[in-house]
C-alpha positions, 0 to 999 in steps of 0.5 A, a space after each residue: 710068615 710072609 713072603 715077598 716071593 712067588 712060590 711055585 709048588 711042583 712035583 709029578 701028578 698026584 703028589 698034592 699040588 692042588 690041595 698043598 698050594 692053596 694050604 700054603 698060600 693062606 699060611 703065608 698070606 697070599 693068593 693062590 693060582 693053580 696052574 692047571 687053569 693056565 692050560 690051554 684046551 688043547 693040553 687038556 684034550 691030549 692029558 686027558 686022552 692019555 697023551 702025554 704033552 711035548 714041550 711045545 705043548 708046554 712052553 705058552 703054559 708055562 710062560 703065562 704062569 711066569 707072567 702071572 708069577 711076575 705080575 705077583 713079584 714083590 708081593 708074594 703068591 703060590 702057584 703050582 705047575 709041575 714044572 719037572 724039567 730044569 728047562 721048565 723051571 728056567 722058563 718060568 724063572 725068565 719070566 719071574 727071576 724071584 720065583 722059589 720052588 718048593 718040590 712035593 716028592 714021594 714014592 711012586 706007590 703012595 703017588 699012585 694011590 692017590 692018583 686013583 683016589 682022586 676025582 674028576 681030573 684029567 691027568 690020568 694014572 697012566 701018564 705017571 711013568 711019564 711024569 716020573 721019566 721027565 722029573 729032574 729034581 731041583 739042581 744045588 743052583 735053584 731056589 727051592 726046597 723039596 717036602 715029602 708028601 707023606 701024611 696028612 695034607 696040614 703036616 706036609 704045609 706045616 713041613 713046607 712052611 719050616 723048609 721056606 723059612 729055613 731057606 730065606 734066612 
């Protein structure tokens, strides 16, 4: 399946955006961009210290992701971004109006376990509560789908591809 859309893989920390994003991009035959790579060093330092980002920290990061997505318009691509609030997704859509969102969802115990198991990531599990508190799921007027993150990465990717196909029809 190929898509001219850019798919933004969203969700709280630990849902597997960095794992599923590249698998989804491979399945769709498009490039992948890691959203964390768009963070300025000050944001990474804050999160590494266990300090949640504020909206003023996020705007330049979201705009950078949006510019990448805009550059892929009509070509397709996959990029990760937590995109937890509607306002963040709106900011991304300001740059890339045709972006489609893939919301990776899961229950808190599963996500916390996955976060505890990962190595070398700057986002500590202590910030998970703030992530869930901030999360505003996709609304009916937003182009996107939600996919549960239970199972293997391959199973999750398969569900994501199927959901995106249904969305395209």
